[in-house]
C-alpha positions as CSV (number, residue, x, y, z in Angstrom):
1,M,-12.7,-0.8,30.2
2,S,-15.4,1.9,30.6
3,T,-16.5,4.8,32.7
4,S,-20.0,5.0,31.2
5,A,-22.9,5.2,33.6
6,T,-26.2,3.3,33.2
7,P,-28.0,4.9,30.2
8,T,-31.3,6.8,30.8
9,R,-34.3,7.1,28.5
10,T,-34.4,10.3,26.6
11,E,-38.0,11.5,26.0
12,L,-39.1,13.9,23.3
13,T,-40.5,16.9,25.2
14,V,-40.7,20.7,24.7
15,P,-37.0,21.6,25.2
16,S,-35.9,24.2,27.6
17,D,-33.6,25.6,24.9
18,W,-36.5,26.1,22.5
19,P,-35.9,29.9,22.3
20,G,-32.4,29.4,21.0
21,A,-33.7,26.8,18.5
22,V,-36.4,29.1,17.2
23,R,-34.0,32.1,16.9
24,A,-31.4,30.0,15.1
25,G,-34.0,28.6,12.6
26,V,-35.3,32.1,11.8
27,E,-31.9,33.8,11.6
28,W,-30.1,31.5,9.1
29,V,-33.1,31.5,6.7
30,A,-33.7,35.2,7.0
31,L,-30.0,36.1,6.5
32,G,-29.7,33.8,3.6
33,W,-32.7,35.4,1.9
34,L,-31.5,38.9,2.6
35,S,-28.0,38.1,1.3
36,V,-29.5,37.4,-2.1
37,V,-32.4,39.8,-2.2
38,I,-30.7,43.0,-1.1
39,P,-27.8,42.8,-3.7
40,T,-30.4,42.1,-6.4
41,L,-32.4,45.1,-5.3
42,L,-29.3,47.3,-5.3
43,V,-28.3,46.2,-8.8
44,A,-31.8,46.8,-10.1
45,L,-31.9,50.3,-8.6
46,I,-28.6,51.2,-10.2
47,V,-29.3,49.7,-13.6
48,T,-33.1,50.1,-14.1
49,P,-34.5,53.7,-14.2
50,S,-38.0,52.7,-13.0
51,V,-38.0,52.5,-9.2
52,Q,-41.3,50.7,-9.1
53,Y,-40.1,48.1,-11.6
54,S,-36.8,47.7,-9.7
55,T,-38.4,47.2,-6.3
56,V,-41.1,44.8,-7.2
57,S,-39.6,42.8,-10.1
58,S,-36.1,42.6,-8.6
59,L,-37.5,41.5,-5.2
60,A,-39.2,38.6,-7.1
61,S,-36.0,37.9,-9.0
62,G,-33.9,37.9,-5.9
63,T,-36.3,35.5,-4.2
64,N,-36.2,33.2,-7.2
65,L,-32.4,33.0,-7.0
66,W,-32.7,32.3,-3.3
67,L,-35.1,29.5,-4.1
68,L,-32.6,27.9,-6.5
69,G,-30.1,27.6,-3.6
70,L,-32.6,25.6,-1.6
71,G,-34.1,23.2,-4.2
72,G,-36.8,25.5,-5.7
73,A,-37.6,26.4,-9.3
74,R,-38.9,29.2,-11.5
75,H,-41.5,28.4,-14.2
76,S,-42.3,30.5,-17.2
77,E,-44.3,29.8,-20.3
78,I,-41.8,31.7,-22.4
79,D,-38.5,30.9,-20.8
80,G,-39.4,27.4,-19.6
81,T,-38.3,26.1,-16.2
82,L,-35.1,27.1,-14.4
83,S,-34.4,24.5,-11.7
84,L,-30.6,23.9,-11.9
85,P,-29.6,24.5,-8.3
86,L,-27.2,27.3,-7.3
87,L,-25.1,24.9,-5.2
88,G,-22.8,27.7,-4.2
89,L,-25.8,29.3,-2.5
90,T,-26.7,25.9,-1.0
91,V,-23.2,25.7,0.6
92,Y,-23.6,29.3,1.9
93,N,-26.9,28.4,3.5
94,L,-25.4,25.3,5.1
95,W,-22.7,27.5,6.6
96,L,-25.2,30.0,7.9
97,A,-27.3,27.2,9.5
98,R,-24.3,25.6,11.1
99,S,-23.1,29.0,12.4
100,F,-26.4,30.1,14.0
101,I,-27.3,26.6,15.3
102,R,-23.9,26.2,16.9
103,R,-24.1,29.6,18.5
104,A,-27.5,28.7,20.0
105,Q,-25.7,25.9,22.0
106,L,-28.6,23.5,21.9
107,F,-28.6,20.6,24.3
108,N,-32.0,18.9,24.0
109,V,-32.8,16.3,21.4
110,S,-36.2,17.9,21.0
111,A,-34.5,21.1,19.8
112,I,-33.9,19.3,16.5
113,V,-37.6,19.3,15.8
114,V,-38.0,22.9,16.9
115,A,-35.1,24.1,14.7
116,A,-36.4,22.2,11.7
117,C,-40.0,23.4,12.1
118,T,-38.9,27.0,12.6
119,S,-36.6,26.9,9.5
120,A,-39.4,25.5,7.4
121,G,-41.8,28.2,8.6
122,A,-39.2,31.0,7.9
123,A,-38.6,29.5,4.4
124,F,-42.4,29.4,3.8
125,V,-42.7,33.1,4.7
126,G,-39.7,34.1,2.6
127,S,-41.2,32.3,-0.4
128,F,-44.2,34.6,-0.4
129,T,-42.1,37.3,-2.2
130,A,-41.6,34.9,-5.2
131,P,-43.9,34.9,-8.1
132,S,-46.8,32.4,-8.0
133,S,-45.2,30.4,-10.8
134,S,-42.2,29.5,-8.6
135,S,-42.0,26.2,-6.7
136,F,-41.4,26.8,-3.0
137,F,-42.6,23.5,-1.4
138,P,-39.2,21.8,-1.9
139,V,-37.6,24.8,-0.3
140,V,-39.7,24.4,2.8
141,C,-38.8,20.7,3.0
142,F,-35.2,21.2,2.3
143,S,-34.8,24.0,4.9
144,A,-36.3,21.8,7.5
145,L,-34.1,18.9,6.6
146,L,-31.0,21.0,6.5
147,A,-31.7,22.5,9.9
148,A,-32.5,19.1,11.4
149,V,-29.3,17.5,10.1
150,V,-27.1,20.4,11.3
151,A,-28.8,20.5,14.7
152,A,-28.3,16.7,15.1
153,V,-24.7,16.9,14.1
154,E,-24.0,19.8,16.6
155,L,-25.8,17.9,19.4
156,G,-23.8,14.8,18.6
157,R,-20.5,16.8,18.5
158,A,-21.3,18.2,21.9
159,G,-22.1,14.8,23.4
160,H,-25.8,15.5,23.9
161,L,-26.9,12.4,21.9
162,D,-24.8,10.0,23.9
163,D,-27.7,8.8,26.1
164,T,-30.1,8.4,23.3
165,R,-30.8,5.1,21.6
166,L,-28.9,6.3,18.5
167,G,-26.0,7.5,20.6
168,R,-25.7,4.2,22.4
169,A,-25.9,2.3,19.1
170,W,-23.2,4.5,17.6
171,A,-21.0,3.9,20.6
172,R,-21.3,0.1,20.1
173,R,-20.6,0.3,16.4
174,P,-18.2,-2.3,15.1
175,L,-14.7,-1.2,14.2
176,W,-15.2,-2.0,10.5
177,L,-18.2,0.5,10.3
178,G,-16.2,3.4,11.6
179,L,-13.2,2.6,9.4
180,G,-15.5,2.2,6.4
181,L,-17.1,5.7,6.9
182,R,-13.6,7.1,7.4
183,L,-12.4,5.5,4.1
184,A,-15.5,6.9,2.3
185,G,-14.5,10.4,3.5
186,F,-11.0,10.0,2.0
187,E,-12.4,8.6,-1.2
188,L,-14.8,11.5,-1.6
189,L,-12.1,14.0,-0.8
190,T,-9.9,12.5,-3.5
191,L,-12.7,12.6,-6.1
192,A,-13.5,16.2,-5.2
193,T,-9.8,17.2,-5.6
194,A,-9.7,15.5,-9.0
195,A,-12.9,17.2,-10.1
196,L,-11.6,20.7,-9.0
197,V,-8.4,20.1,-11.0
198,V,-10.3,19.2,-14.1
199,L,-12.6,22.2,-13.7
200,A,-9.6,24.5,-13.2
201,L,-8.0,23.2,-16.4
202,A,-11.2,23.6,-18.3
203,L,-11.5,27.3,-17.2
204,V,-7.9,28.0,-18.1
205,T,-8.0,26.4,-21.5
206,G,-11.4,28.0,-22.3
207,F,-10.5,31.4,-20.9
208,S,-10.5,33.2,-24.3
209,R,-14.0,31.9,-25.1
210,I,-15.2,32.8,-21.6
211,S,-13.8,36.3,-21.9
212,T,-15.4,36.9,-25.3
213,L,-18.8,35.8,-24.0
214,H,-18.4,38.0,-21.0
215,D,-17.6,41.1,-22.9
216,S,-20.5,40.5,-25.3
217,L,-22.9,40.4,-22.4
218,V,-21.8,43.2,-20.0
219,G,-19.3,45.3,-21.9
220,A,-17.4,47.5,-19.5
221,G,-20.3,47.9,-16.9
222,T,-18.9,47.4,-13.4
223,V,-22.2,46.5,-11.8
224,A,-23.1,44.1,-14.5
225,T,-19.7,42.5,-14.4
226,V,-19.8,41.9,-10.6
227,S,-23.3,40.6,-10.8
228,L,-22.5,38.1,-13.6
229,L,-19.3,37.0,-11.9
230,T,-21.2,36.4,-8.6
231,L,-23.9,34.4,-10.4
232,Q,-21.3,32.2,-12.0
233,I,-19.3,31.7,-8.8
234,L,-22.5,30.4,-7.2
235,W,-22.8,27.8,-10.0
236,L,-19.1,26.7,-9.7
237,P,-20.0,23.7,-7.3
238,T,-22.5,22.5,-9.9
239,A,-19.8,22.8,-12.5
240,A,-17.4,20.8,-10.3
241,I,-19.9,18.0,-10.1
242,W,-20.2,18.1,-13.9
243,A,-16.4,17.9,-14.1
244,L,-16.6,14.8,-11.8
245,S,-19.1,13.2,-14.2
246,W,-16.7,13.9,-17.1
247,L,-13.8,12.4,-15.1
248,A,-15.9,9.3,-14.4
249,G,-16.4,8.6,-18.1
250,P,-20.2,8.8,-18.8
251,G,-20.1,12.6,-18.8
252,F,-23.0,15.1,-18.7
253,A,-25.6,16.8,-20.9
254,L,-26.5,20.4,-21.5
255,G,-29.5,20.1,-23.7
256,Q,-31.4,17.1,-24.8
257,G,-29.3,14.9,-27.1
258,S,-26.0,16.5,-26.1
259,L,-23.1,14.8,-24.5
260,F,-19.8,16.0,-23.0
261,S,-17.5,13.1,-22.0
262,P,-13.9,12.1,-22.5
263,G,-14.8,9.8,-25.4
264,A,-17.4,11.9,-27.2
265,V,-18.7,15.5,-27.5
266,R,-22.1,16.1,-29.1
267,A,-22.8,19.8,-28.5
268,G,-25.7,22.0,-29.4
269,S,-26.8,25.5,-28.6
270,V,-26.2,26.4,-25.0
271,P,-27.3,29.4,-22.7
272,A,-25.2,32.6,-23.1
273,L,-23.3,32.1,-19.8
274,P,-19.6,33.0,-20.0
275,M,-18.4,30.1,-17.9
276,L,-20.0,27.7,-20.4
277,G,-17.1,28.7,-22.7
278,A,-15.1,26.1,-20.7
279,L,-17.1,23.3,-22.2
280,P,-14.9,20.9,-24.2
281,K,-15.1,21.3,-27.9
282,T,-13.6,18.0,-28.9
283,A,-13.2,14.6,-27.2
284,F,-10.2,13.9,-25.1
285,G,-9.6,10.5,-26.6
286,S,-9.7,7.2,-24.8
287,A,-11.6,7.5,-21.5
288,W,-9.7,4.5,-20.2
289,I,-6.6,6.5,-19.6
290,I,-8.4,8.8,-17.2
291,I,-10.2,5.9,-15.6
292,V,-6.9,4.0,-14.9
293,V,-5.3,7.1,-13.5
294,L,-8.3,7.7,-11.2
295,I,-8.3,4.1,-10.0
296,L,-4.6,4.3,-9.2
297,G,-5.1,7.5,-7.2
298,L,-8.0,6.0,-5.3
299,T,-6.0,2.8,-4.7
300,L,-3.1,4.9,-3.2
301,V,-5.5,6.8,-1.0
302,T,-7.2,3.5,0.2
303,W,-3.8,2.0,1.0
304,L,-2.5,5.0,2.9
305,A,-5.8,5.6,4.8
306,I,-6.6,2.0,5.9
307,G,-5.0,-0.7,3.8
308,R,-1.4,-0.5,5.2
309,K,-2.7,-0.8,8.8
310,V,-4.8,-3.9,7.9
311,A,-1.8,-5.4,6.0
312,A,0.6,-4.8,8.9
313,N,-1.6,-6.3,11.7
314,S,-3.6,-9.5,11.1
315,K,-5.3,-9.2,14.4
316,L,-6.7,-5.8,13.7
317,I,-9.6,-6.9,11.6
318,S,-10.7,-10.1,10.0
319,L,-11.1,-10.7,6.3
320,R,-14.9,-10.7,6.6
321,A,-14.8,-7.5,8.5
322,T,-12.4,-6.0,5.9
323,L,-14.9,-6.9,3.1
324,A,-17.7,-5.2,5.2
325,L,-15.4,-2.2,5.6
326,G,-14.8,-1.9,1.9
327,A,-18.5,-2.4,1.1
328,T,-19.4,0.4,3.6
329,A,-17.0,2.8,2.0
330,I,-18.2,2.0,-1.6
331,I,-21.9,2.2,-0.7
332,T,-21.5,5.4,1.3
333,S,-19.4,7.1,-1.4
334,S,-21.9,6.0,-4.1
335,L,-24.9,7.4,-2.2
336,V,-23.1,10.7,-1.7
337,I,-22.2,10.8,-5.4
338,L,-25.8,10.0,-6.3
339,L,-27.1,12.9,-4.2
340,L,-24.5,15.2,-5.7
341,C,-25.4,14.2,-9.3
342,L,-29.1,14.8,-8.5
343,A,-28.3,18.1,-6.9
344,A,-26.4,19.2,-10.0
345,S,-29.2,18.3,-12.4
346,G,-32.2,20.4,-13.6
347,S,-33.7,22.5,-16.3
348,V,-32.1,25.7,-17.7
349,G,-34.8,26.6,-20.2
350,P,-37.6,25.5,-22.6
351,G,-37.5,22.5,-25.0
352,R,-34.2,20.7,-25.2
353,M,-32.7,22.8,-22.4
354,S,-35.0,21.1,-19.9
355,V,-32.2,18.5,-19.6
356,A,-29.0,19.6,-17.9
357,G,-26.6,17.7,-15.6
358,P,-24.7,14.4,-15.2
359,R,-25.8,11.1,-16.6
360,T,-26.6,10.2,-13.0
361,L,-27.0,6.4,-13.0
362,A,-24.1,5.9,-15.4
363,V,-21.8,8.2,-13.4
364,V,-22.7,6.5,-10.1
365,G,-22.2,3.0,-11.6
366,A,-18.9,4.0,-13.2
367,L,-17.5,5.5,-10.0
368,A,-18.8,2.6,-7.9
369,A,-16.9,0.2,-10.2
370,Q,-13.7,2.3,-9.9
371,L,-14.1,2.5,-6.1
372,F,-14.5,-1.3,-6.1
373,A,-11.3,-1.8,-8.0
374,A,-9.4,0.6,-5.7
375,T,-10.8,-1.2,-2.6
376,L,-9.8,-4.6,-4.0
377,L,-6.3,-3.4,-4.8
378,G,-5.6,-1.2,-1.8
379,L,-7.5,-3.0,1.0
380,V,-8.6,-6.5,0.3
381,L,-5.6,-8.0,-1.6
382,P,-3.1,-6.6,1.0
383,H,-5.1,-8.3,3.9
384,P,-2.8,-10.9,5.7
385,R,-5.3,-13.7,5.1
386,V,-5.4,-13.1,1.4
387,R,-1.6,-12.8,1.2
388,L,-1.1,-16.1,3.2
389,G,-3.4,-17.8,0.7
390,A,-1.4,-16.5,-2.3
391,S,2.0,-17.4,-3.7
392,Q,5.2,-15.9,-2.3
393,T,5.3,-13.0,-4.6
394,K,7.4,-9.9,-4.5
395,H,4.4,-7.9,-3.4
396,K,4.0,-10.1,-0.3
397,I,7.6,-9.8,0.6
398,E,7.5,-6.0,0.4
399,V,4.4,-5.8,2.6
400,V,5.8,-8.2,5.2
401,S,9.1,-6.2,5.2
402,M,7.2,-3.0,5.7
403,S,5.4,-4.5,8.7
404,A,8.7,-5.8,10.1
405,S,10.5,-2.5,9.8
406,K,7.6,-0.7,11.4
407,A,7.9,-3.0,14.5
408,G,11.7,-2.5,14.5
409,A,14.4,-5.0,13.6
410,R,15.0,-6.2,17.2
411,S,16.4,-9.5,18.2
412,G,14.0,-12.1,19.6
413,N,16.2,-12.4,22.7
414,E,15.7,-8.7,23.6
415,P,13.0,-7.9,26.2
416,K,9.6,-6.9,24.7
417,R,8.7,-3.2,24.9
418,L,5.7,-2.4,27.0
419,V,3.7,0.8,27.3
420,V,1.5,0.8,30.4
421,L,-1.6,3.1,30.6
422,A,-2.9,3.9,34.0
423,S,-5.4,6.3,35.7
424,G,-5.2,5.6,39.4
425,S,-3.1,4.2,42.2
426,G,-0.7,2.4,39.9
427,S,-0.6,-0.8,42.0
428,N,-0.7,-3.0,38.9
429,L,2.0,-0.8,37.2
430,L,4.2,-1.1,40.3
431,A,4.0,-4.9,40.2
432,I,4.9,-4.9,36.5
433,L,7.8,-2.6,37.0
434,K,9.1,-4.9,39.8
435,A,8.7,-8.0,37.6
436,C,10.6,-6.4,34.8
437,Q,13.6,-6.0,37.0
438,D,14.2,-9.7,36.5
439,P,16.0,-10.2,33.2
440,T,14.3,-13.6,32.7
441,Y,10.9,-12.0,32.7
442,G,11.3,-11.0,29.1
443,A,9.9,-7.4,29.1
444,K,10.7,-3.9,30.0
445,V,8.4,-0.9,30.5
446,V,9.5,1.8,28.0
447,A,6.8,4.4,28.9
448,V,3.9,5.0,31.2
449,G,0.9,7.0,30.0
450,A,-2.1,8.5,31.8
451,D,-5.1,10.6,31.1
452,K,-4.6,12.7,34.3
453,T,-2.1,13.3,37.0
454,C,-2.0,10.2,39.3
455,K,0.1,8.0,41.6
456,A,1.2,5.8,38.6
457,L,3.3,8.7,37.3
458,D,5.2,8.8,40.6
459,Y,6.1,5.1,40.2
460,A,7.3,5.8,36.6
461,A,9.6,8.5,37.9
462,Q,10.8,6.3,40.7
463,Y,11.9,3.6,38.2
464,K,13.2,6.2,35.7
465,V,10.7,5.3,33.1
466,P,9.5,8.1,30.6
467,S,5.9,9.1,31.1
468,F,3.3,11.2,29.3
469,V,-0.2,12.6,30.1
470,V,-3.0,13.1,27.5
471,P,-5.9,14.7,29.3
472,L,-9.3,14.3,27.6
473,K,-10.3,17.8,28.6
474,D,-7.6,19.3,26.5
475,Y,-9.1,18.1,23.2
476,P,-12.2,19.3,21.4
477,S,-13.5,15.8,20.7
478,R,-13.1,12.2,21.8
479,A,-11.7,11.3,18.4
480,S,-9.0,14.0,18.5
481,W,-8.0,12.8,22.0
482,D,-7.8,9.2,20.8
483,Q,-5.6,10.3,18.0
484,A,-3.3,12.2,20.4
485,L,-3.1,9.1,22.7
486,T,-2.3,6.9,19.7
487,D,0.5,9.2,18.6
488,A,1.9,9.4,22.2
489,V,2.0,5.6,22.5
490,A,3.3,5.0,19.0
491,K,6.4,7.2,19.8
492,Y,7.7,4.4,21.9
493,Q,7.1,1.5,19.4
494,P,5.6,-0.9,21.9
495,D,5.3,-4.6,21.3
496,L,2.4,-4.7,23.8
497,V,0.2,-2.0,25.4
498,V,-1.1,-2.8,28.9
499,C,-4.1,-1.0,30.3
500,A,-3.5,-1.2,34.1
501,G,-6.5,0.6,35.6
502,F,-6.8,3.0,32.6
503,M,-10.3,4.3,32.9
504,K,-10.9,5.5,29.4
505,L,-12.2,3.8,26.3
506,V,-9.8,3.8,23.4
507,G,-11.2,4.5,20.0
508,E,-10.8,3.8,16.3
509,S,-7.5,5.5,15.8
510,F,-5.9,3.6,18.7
511,L,-7.3,0.3,17.7
512,A,-6.3,0.8,14.1
513,E,-2.7,1.2,15.3
514,F,-2.6,-1.2,18.4
515,G,-5.6,-3.5,17.9
516,G,-4.4,-7.1,18.6
517,K,-1.6,-6.0,20.9
518,T,-3.4,-4.2,23.7
519,I,-4.6,-6.0,26.9
520,N,-6.7,-4.9,29.8
521,T,-7.7,-6.3,33.2
522,H,-11.2,-6.1,34.6
523,P,-12.5,-6.8,38.2
524,A,-15.2,-9.3,37.2
525,L,-15.6,-12.7,35.5
526,L,-16.5,-11.5,32.0
527,P,-18.8,-11.6,30.1
528,K,-20.6,-10.9,33.4
529,Y,-20.6,-7.3,34.8
530,P,-18.8,-5.3,32.1
531,G,-18.3,-1.6,32.5
532,A,-17.0,0.8,35.2
533,H,-19.1,-0.6,38.1
534,A,-18.4,-4.3,38.0
535,V,-17.9,-4.8,41.7
536,R,-21.0,-2.8,42.6
537,D,-23.1,-4.7,40.0
538,A,-21.8,-8.1,41.2
539,L,-22.9,-7.2,44.8
540,A,-26.2,-5.9,43.7
541,D,-26.9,-9.0,41.7
542,G,-26.2,-11.2,44.7
543,A,-23.2,-13.0,43.0
544,T,-21.5,-15.6,45.1
545,V,-18.3,-15.5,43.1
546,S,-16.5,-12.8,41.3
547,G,-12.9,-12.4,40.2
548,A,-10.6,-10.8,37.6
549,T,-10.3,-11.2,33.8
550,L,-7.4,-10.4,31.5
551,F,-8.5,-9.9,27.9
552,W,-7.5,-8.4,24.5
553,V,-9.0,-5.0,24.0
554,D,-11.4,-4.5,21.0
555,A,-13.9,-1.9,20.0
556,G,-16.6,-3.0,22.5
557,V,-16.8,-2.4,26.2
558,D,-15.0,-5.3,27.9
559,T,-15.9,-7.6,25.0
560,G,-12.5,-8.7,23.8
561,K,-11.1,-12.3,23.7
562,I,-10.4,-13.6,27.2
563,I,-6.8,-14.5,28.0
564,A,-7.2,-15.7,31.6
565,Q,-9.5,-15.5,34.7
566,V,-9.1,-15.9,38.4
567,Q,-12.1,-16.5,40.8
568,V,-12.6,-14.7,44.0
569,P,-15.5,-15.8,46.3
570,V,-18.0,-13.2,47.5
571,K,-18.2,-13.5,51.3
572,P,-21.4,-12.7,53.3
573,G,-21.2,-9.1,54.4
574,D,-18.8,-8.1,51.7
575,T,-18.8,-4.3,51.0
576,H,-17.6,-2.6,47.8
577,E,-14.3,-1.8,49.4
578,S,-13.6,-5.3,50.9
579,L,-14.5,-7.1,47.7
580,T,-12.4,-4.7,45.6
581,E,-9.4,-5.2,47.8
582,R,-9.6,-9.0,47.6
583,I,-10.1,-8.9,43.8
584,K,-7.0,-6.7,43.5
585,A,-5.0,-9.1,45.5
586,A,-5.8,-11.8,42.9
587,E,-5.9,-9.6,39.8
588,T,-2.3,-8.3,40.1
589,P,-0.5,-11.7,40.3
590,Q,-2.6,-12.9,37.4
591,L,-1.7,-9.9,35.3
592,V,2.1,-10.2,36.1
593,S,2.1,-14.0,35.4
594,E,0.0,-13.9,32.2
595,L,1.9,-10.9,30.9
596,G,5.2,-12.7,31.3
597,K,3.8,-15.7,29.4
598,L,2.7,-13.5,26.6
599,V,6.0,-11.7,26.1
600,R,8.0,-14.9,26.3
601,S,5.8,-16.8,23.9
């Protein structure tokens, strides 16, 4: 089932949309720099009486802050190195890059390179206003990488990467890979939520110390207060990652030899930053309490996101694929956590203050172990194959009961519920509707769905069958359309979904819900001639025999397990129209007959 055309080679050339890529690359870097430098200049002009000092020195100070948001550092013989990233500023720059690159509406793959090079050049120019002791090379590299990633994501979102090698490979990705990445997203969101809760509690419990430190630094000065608060807000994402490292167990350091973790606190002198008043003064106690609660939360999320669907449908995904799914989620989440820990590490001064940030390897290892436990409990153990190999426990009975209640407590003698999806003339649908008039056939059509207005909807109305239309053009992405189609079909609780000339590929959401109980018919003898142009391809290949194939739908393009096939000879002088008609004449009876066998078996 496919409407894709033969892919064409995409060559890397000078893109016609290069002006937009250049403009976007310059704009986001320039605005990010100005957003930091101008407020710094204004504060200096208000607070410092010397205009010359304010302009020159504060320009350098503002650029130094901007560098910290893009991976740079400031070096000083007296004050040491300041390289702890301002991740709030990093997030702001990411938002700027996304906004300007999206507004540029790029459509050529080569524009990724143009946007990256332009961003790197703009960052290089902006770095000239920093002191010579500042590190700006990482800023240039990071700006290029950030622009390239954002441009690639935007091109992919708009469908401009579909005909590239990467786009075609992504379209053919196995079901477990997509579900694994989706699960990783849920896991990371859960960890982020937990870290923010811990950070909020720390700020609340340490508010008196924070307030005392703040008053001692700025007094009642409004400008100084706003400046200090802004600086601390920009460091909040860094603090959230530190909170995550504390939550994981190994904790973080703020100064060489220090440790802040649930099980131990070894503090020393720290910089005079008010928000550091939220640092724990004493150990929480046993770290295992926090770890167990976190594992239970991750297990619940894993179960709700993926595990319950795997447990309810043994045909959705094999045990081996389930293990690959879980491994994908754990590895992806661990890599993201590793990058976050590295991004939240750096130096905040000379000597012992050159060490600040999470205990990276220990934190990644601890969270990977917790994710493994959650995956085992929420995904692998509930898999039908694992349950069948285990004893008849209460857990197995509850899962089977949940699956049975979801399908509905219907009698085996009642006709099976069919939802038929169609896009065209509806000839196969009409044959199914007529067959279902016979009570011995064993099925009834409870709904007809389509992706556009078509003749099939008229047949549904004629037989008084509910119908629905889910047009692809009404949704911002293929994934959102697929979810809407899934929801529309699920409303009718079908035992079987029949694609009768439905000319759209279903995606991950649909297969997660109806994989293993969706069939499709194709006008060729698969595995030969898959795709939307099977008849044309057979004639072009000089085939002497063609036919029709009924098969189970999977994540590939006409690659599912074959149920039945019927052969149709290709006659000399056959045209596309004549061969199509003779295949239809054989395809429809096969569909009706085999469908009847399926619902009665």
